[in-house]
Backbone as CSV, one residue per row, in Angstrom:
resi,resn,N_x,N_y,N_z,CA_x,CA_y,CA_z,C_x,C_y,C_z
1,MET,116.485,111.704,87.721,116.936,110.798,88.693,116.036,109.547,88.697
2,ASP,116.641,108.356,88.593,115.895,107.088,88.499,115.473,106.701,89.905
3,TYR,114.593,105.722,89.914,114.155,105.212,91.209,115.253,104.327,91.839
4,SER,115.291,104.332,93.150,116.246,103.571,93.874,115.529,102.294,94.335
5,LYS,116.294,101.199,94.474,115.736,99.930,94.943,116.077,99.723,96.408
6,ILE,115.296,98.907,97.056,115.660,98.538,98.426,116.708,97.487,98.403
7,ASN,117.254,97.166,99.526,118.380,96.283,99.676,117.952,94.829,99.267
8,LYS,118.818,94.109,98.587,118.483,92.751,98.119,118.312,91.754,99.267
9,ASN,118.907,92.082,100.448,118.725,91.212,101.599,117.285,91.267,102.150
10,ALA,116.503,92.145,101.568,115.059,92.190,101.959,114.419,90.833,101.707
11,VAL,114.742,90.193,100.621,114.100,88.914,100.249,114.409,87.869,101.342
12,ILE,115.654,87.801,101.826,116.004,86.837,102.862,115.324,87.204,104.164
13,ALA,115.355,88.484,104.559,114.698,88.912,105.763,113.203,88.632,105.739
14,TRP,112.550,88.974,104.640,111.081,88.694,104.533,110.826,87.208,104.525
15,LEU,111.649,86.450,103.894,111.494,85.009,103.852,111.586,84.369,105.258
16,ILE,112.535,84.833,105.985,112.718,84.343,107.395,111.529,84.708,108.250
17,GLY,111.086,86.011,108.161,109.923,86.397,108.902,108.660,85.601,108.564
18,ARG,108.471,85.385,107.306,107.304,84.607,106.824,107.358,83.123,107.202
19,ILE,108.554,82.550,107.212,108.721,81.170,107.617,108.366,81.076,109.107
20,ILE,108.827,81.995,109.903,108.466,82.000,111.329,106.950,82.049,111.504
21,PHE,106.312,83.012,110.780,104.867,83.067,110.874,104.220,81.801,110.423
22,LEU,104.671,81.219,109.360,104.107,79.973,108.753,104.221,78.831,109.798
23,LEU,105.339,78.713,110.477,105.529,77.643,111.443,104.599,77.835,112.650
24,ILE,104.461,79.081,113.073,103.586,79.326,114.267,102.141,79.088,113.862
25,PHE,101.786,79.594,112.694,100.376,79.433,112.200,100.037,77.911,112.065
26,LEU,100.896,77.199,111.361,100.611,75.812,111.167,100.661,74.980,112.506
27,GLY,101.529,75.427,113.443,101.618,74.818,114.773,100.321,74.976,115.561
28,ILE,99.577,76.052,115.248,98.264,76.269,115.952,97.136,75.670,115.105
29,TYR,97.103,76.005,113.829,95.968,75.614,112.941,95.788,74.093,112.838
30,LEU,96.843,73.408,112.501,96.720,71.989,112.249,96.229,71.216,113.452
31,PRO,96.808,71.425,114.625,96.341,70.699,115.875,94.832,71.062,116.166
32,VAL,94.511,72.341,116.071,93.189,72.762,116.374,92.140,72.060,115.433
33,VAL,92.469,72.055,114.119,91.560,71.423,113.171,91.509,69.908,113.270
34,TYR,92.715,69.324,113.297,92.752,67.838,113.167,92.793,67.087,114.511
35,LYS,93.036,67.782,115.582,93.005,67.082,116.884,91.734,67.448,117.702
36,PHE,91.153,68.662,117.434,89.998,69.044,118.212,88.669,69.100,117.418
37,ILE,88.724,69.703,116.221,87.473,69.845,115.470,87.106,68.564,114.740
38,MET,88.026,67.959,113.991,87.720,66.776,113.211,87.264,65.594,114.084
39,PRO,87.920,65.304,115.217,87.426,64.144,116.052,85.993,64.396,116.534
40,LYS,85.605,65.590,116.798,84.232,65.892,117.326,83.197,65.866,116.208
41,PHE,83.597,66.422,115.027,82.569,66.640,114.010,82.961,65.906,112.694
42,GLY,83.907,64.963,112.746,84.386,64.263,111.584,83.307,63.390,110.926
43,TYR,82.301,63.049,111.662,81.199,62.228,111.093,80.314,63.014,110.091
44,ILE,80.424,64.376,110.147,79.729,65.235,109.230,80.605,65.320,107.973
45,THR,80.201,64.589,106.926,80.998,64.475,105.762,81.309,65.825,105.086
46,MET,80.349,66.667,104.961,80.564,68.002,104.324,81.566,68.834,105.085
47,LEU,81.453,68.795,106.430,82.440,69.536,107.264,83.815,68.995,107.069
48,LYS,83.928,67.665,107.079,85.245,66.988,106.914,85.884,67.380,105.598
49,TYR,85.130,67.283,104.509,85.734,67.629,103.182,85.981,69.144,103.138
50,GLY,85.082,69.918,103.653,85.205,71.397,103.658,86.469,71.810,104.406
51,LEU,86.711,71.243,105.532,87.929,71.577,106.361,89.197,71.129,105.668
52,ASN,89.156,69.962,104.963,90.289,69.471,104.236,90.607,70.411,103.022
53,ILE,89.601,70.791,102.321,89.814,71.720,101.169,90.252,73.070,101.631
54,LEU,89.658,73.598,102.745,90.102,74.852,103.251,91.531,74.750,103.707
55,SER,91.940,73.714,104.336,93.312,73.524,104.782,94.305,73.507,103.599
56,ILE,93.970,72.773,102.552,94.808,72.711,101.416,94.996,74.062,100.767
57,VAL,93.861,74.797,100.555,93.909,76.127,99.942,94.689,77.061,100.783
58,LEU,94.471,77.064,102.126,95.140,77.935,103.055,96.620,77.666,103.070
59,ILE,97.001,76.431,103.172,98.455,76.087,103.195,99.125,76.421,101.886
60,LEU,98.483,76.164,100.749,99.009,76.531,99.439,99.227,78.006,99.346
61,PHE,98.203,78.834,99.790,98.359,80.250,99.773,99.572,80.727,100.652
62,LEU,99.634,80.149,101.830,100.707,80.519,102.737,102.111,80.177,102.222
63,PHE,102.227,79.035,101.531,103.483,78.645,100.894,103.858,79.615,99.811
64,ILE,102.875,79.999,98.971,103.153,80.964,97.918,103.561,82.320,98.522
65,ASN,102.846,82.735,99.520,103.124,83.995,100.240,104.549,83.960,100.864
66,THR,104.930,82.779,101.312,106.184,82.682,102.054,107.383,82.545,101.118
67,PHE,107.274,81.698,100.114,108.438,81.360,99.280,108.552,82.054,97.954
68,ILE,107.419,82.581,97.421,107.462,83.201,96.013,107.291,84.705,96.093
69,LEU,106.331,85.215,96.833,106.015,86.623,96.890,107.145,87.530,97.351
70,PRO,108.041,87.101,98.297,109.091,88.030,98.660,109.984,88.428,97.470
71,MET,110.261,87.515,96.564,111.101,87.843,95.419,110.412,88.842,94.494
72,ILE,109.111,88.633,94.309,108.346,89.519,93.444,108.188,90.902,94.085
73,GLU,107.890,90.912,95.403,107.784,92.213,96.091,109.063,92.990,96.012
74,TYR,110.173,92.291,96.181,111.504,93.005,96.084,111.657,93.672,94.715
75,LYS,111.294,92.969,93.703,111.475,93.545,92.329,110.547,94.707,92.130
76,GLU,109.396,94.783,92.771,108.428,95.830,92.587,108.626,97.077,93.455
77,TRP,109.429,96.940,94.496,109.647,98.055,95.439,110.687,99.064,94.927
78,LYS,110.310,100.333,94.792,111.203,101.381,94.387,110.836,102.662,95.030
79,TYR,111.755,103.559,95.174,111.458,104.866,95.762,112.340,105.901,95.155
80,LYS,111.842,107.162,95.180,112.655,108.301,94.665,112.426,109.483,95.643
81,ILE,113.547,110.159,95.953,113.457,111.289,96.809,113.891,112.519,96.016
82,LYS,112.995,113.494,95.905,113.285,114.706,95.208,113.183,115.853,96.197
83,ASN,113.490,117.028,95.730,113.506,118.202,96.683,112.138,118.579,97.181
84,ASP,111.101,118.191,96.433,109.752,118.599,96.873,108.819,117.425,97.234
85,ARG,109.304,116.196,96.966,108.416,115.047,97.219,109.240,113.717,97.312
86,ILE,108.504,112.718,97.889,109.072,111.339,97.942,108.027,110.519,97.185
87,GLU,108.558,109.681,96.284,107.682,108.770,95.542,108.029,107.375,95.950
88,LEU,106.957,106.578,96.327,107.110,105.165,96.643,106.222,104.338,95.677
89,ILE,106.827,103.309,95.099,106.095,102.420,94.187,106.269,101.017,94.746
90,ASN,105.121,100.328,94.884,105.232,98.922,95.331,103.902,98.232,94.958
91,GLY,103.865,96.924,95.207,102.627,96.138,94.936,102.862,95.037,93.967
92,VAL,102.340,93.874,94.295,102.471,92.712,93.460,101.271,92.620,92.503
93,PHE,100.076,92.570,93.022,98.911,92.447,92.227,98.293,93.820,91.902
94,ILE,98.370,94.700,92.804,97.894,96.083,92.637,99.079,96.996,92.832
95,ARG,99.409,97.759,91.830,100.530,98.689,91.859,100.127,99.965,92.654
96,ASN,100.859,100.314,93.654,100.644,101.506,94.443,101.744,102.501,94.138
97,LYS,101.350,103.698,93.874,102.286,104.783,93.774,101.852,105.876,94.744
98,VAL,102.693,106.149,95.728,102.431,107.121,96.759,103.334,108.324,96.581
99,ILE,102.820,109.538,96.522,103.672,110.702,96.441,103.419,111.489,97.706
100,ILE,104.517,111.655,98.471,104.426,112.378,99.721,105.116,113.725,99.551
101,PRO,104.362,114.882,99.633,105.023,116.132,99.614,105.916,116.355,100.808
102,ILE,107.106,116.829,100.588,108.059,117.032,101.696,107.456,117.977,102.740
103,SER,106.638,118.929,102.270,106.070,119.896,103.214,105.093,119.245,104.209
104,ARG,104.626,118.036,103.899,103.646,117.343,104.725,104.303,116.440,105.778
105,ILE,105.585,116.219,105.708,106.289,115.334,106.635,106.338,115.954,108.060
106,GLN,105.894,115.184,109.019,105.933,115.657,110.422,107.151,115.084,111.176
107,PHE,107.386,113.818,110.959,108.597,113.287,111.586,108.970,111.986,110.876
108,LEU,110.233,111.617,111.080,110.813,110.439,110.480,111.236,109.475,111.572
109,GLU,111.166,108.194,111.286,111.481,107.174,112.256,112.251,106.044,111.586
110,ILE,113.367,105.654,112.172,114.118,104.511,111.651,113.857,103.340,112.595
111,GLU,113.443,102.252,111.980,113.058,101.087,112.773,113.802,99.848,112.366
112,GLN,114.228,99.036,113.355,114.923,97.770,113.077,114.328,96.679,113.992
113,GLY,113.761,95.690,113.405,113.336,94.479,114.163,114.463,93.543,114.301
114,PRO,114.277,92.447,114.976,115.346,91.515,115.184,115.885,90.876,113.870
115,ILE,115.001,90.585,112.931,115.456,90.016,111.646,116.179,91.054,110.845
116,TYR,115.632,92.292,110.760,116.369,93.334,110.064,117.699,93.625,110.665
117,ARG,117.791,93.600,111.982,119.029,93.904,112.679,120.086,92.871,112.314
118,ARG,119.663,91.630,112.203,120.588,90.507,111.845,121.228,90.763,110.443
119,PHE,120.450,91.360,109.535,120.933,91.646,108.152,121.368,93.106,107.954
120,HIS,121.464,93.859,109.093,121.925,95.218,109.037,120.972,96.102,108.171
121,LEU,119.676,95.813,108.316,118.693,96.526,107.508,117.827,97.414,108.468
122,ALA,117.093,98.353,107.903,116.212,99.195,108.680,115.111,99.671,107.785
123,SER,113.996,100.045,108.375,112.915,100.694,107.681,112.866,102.106,108.052
124,LEU,112.593,102.981,107.038,112.421,104.391,107.290,110.905,104.670,107.245
125,ASN,110.394,105.058,108.348,108.961,105.408,108.451,108.773,106.910,108.315
126,ILE,107.958,107.318,107.352,107.715,108.740,107.113,106.320,109.073,107.568
127,HIS,106.195,109.873,108.568,104.917,110.204,109.159,104.415,111.598,108.662
128,THR,103.150,111.581,108.241,102.484,112.866,107.895,101.349,113.001,108.926
129,ALA,100.578,114.087,108.759,99.463,114.256,109.729,98.405,113.185,109.620
130,SER,98.211,112.640,108.433,97.170,111.685,108.276,97.584,110.207,108.070
131,ASP,98.861,110.001,107.857,99.285,108.607,107.495,100.740,108.420,107.831
132,ALA,101.166,107.185,107.707,102.589,106.788,107.836,102.940,105.949,106.625
133,HIS,104.069,106.139,106.099,104.598,105.389,104.928,105.920,104.825,105.265
134,GLU,106.278,103.689,104.696,107.451,103.002,104.999,108.308,102.738,103.753
135,ILE,109.592,102.988,103.858,110.552,102.443,102.900,111.274,101.328,103.624
136,PRO,110.962,100.076,103.237,111.499,98.928,103.966,112.896,98.539,103.434
137,ALA,113.609,97.783,104.259,114.847,97.040,103.869,115.879,97.947,103.212
138,LEU,116.144,99.098,103.923,117.347,99.892,103.554,118.461,99.464,104.471
139,THR,119.705,99.683,104.084,120.769,99.470,105.043,120.603,100.557,106.068
140,LEU,121.110,100.314,107.282,121.005,101.296,108.363,121.651,102.592,107.909
141,GLU,122.776,102.517,107.189,123.445,103.676,106.658,122.574,104.486,105.672
142,GLU,121.918,103.759,104.771,121.068,104.383,103.777,119.895,105.085,104.540
143,ALA,119.282,104.409,105.495,118.188,105.008,106.257,118.596,106.269,106.933
144,ASN,119.786,106.241,107.577,120.273,107.461,108.231,120.576,108.587,107.219
145,ASP,121.173,108.193,106.056,121.489,109.197,105.045,120.220,109.824,104.456
146,ILE,119.241,109.011,104.158,117.985,109.540,103.633,117.306,110.429,104.645
147,SER,117.294,109.991,105.906,116.673,110.779,106.995,117.379,112.150,107.114
148,GLU,118.689,112.127,107.053,119.452,113.423,107.119,119.170,114.311,105.905
149,LYS,119.112,113.686,104.728,118.802,114.465,103.495,117.434,115.035,103.582
150,LEU,116.472,114.309,104.031,115.076,114.845,104.169,115.042,115.967,105.209
151,LYS,115.778,115.794,106.317,115.807,116.789,107.339,116.395,118.126,106.757
152,GLU,117.438,117.999,105.963,118.049,119.159,105.347,117.076,119.836,104.422
153,ILE,116.378,119.046,103.588,115.395,119.578,102.643,114.317,120.302,103.371
154,ILE,113.809,119.697,104.468,112.717,120.317,105.264,113.208,121.611,105.877
155,GLU,114.420,121.645,106.430,114.961,122.851,107.091,115.178,123.961,106.034
156,MET,115.603,123.594,104.811,115.843,124.604,103.776,114.521,125.181,103.304
157,SER,113.446,124.400,103.345,112.140,124.935,102.881,111.433,125.720,104.017
158,GLY,112.012,125.699,105.197,111.477,126.560,106.294,110.359,125.907,107.045
159,ASN,110.154,124.577,106.983,109.089,123.908,107.670,109.411,123.594,109.120
160,ILE,110.683,123.565,109.467,111.055,123.311,110.842,111.704,124.603,111.411
161,GLU,111.325,124.965,112.605,111.858,126.162,113.180,113.077,125.821,114.068
């Protein structure tokens, strides 16, 4: 069985979420730095240049995170559900592979935020005793189907009474 991909609408949903964050961040950061800090300490040349360089680097990083990384993240996200385990693979710079034994699952949770709801997407959160793992950007139907499938596997293995 090959790995399954998350829904392609994830890119748009992540993009919208990150644009909202970017606008809020810049709406706070730029006035604080350039209306409050620079007028008071602008005469200190090193601080002035340091803040300008910091602002350029920070804004460049945020633009890359907002407009480029969602497409790369989508390509890297995959998951596989087997009878004894769930495998999750993701990561842009550092590849993460998580293997969750079915016997360790305590409960499942389907979550939809306002942006995901708009695109009919949901995240499936898999909770174990020590951690929680997420399969993001599934259709609501896929999330329900996977949840039911996992429930059946757990019941067949005798972990739920």
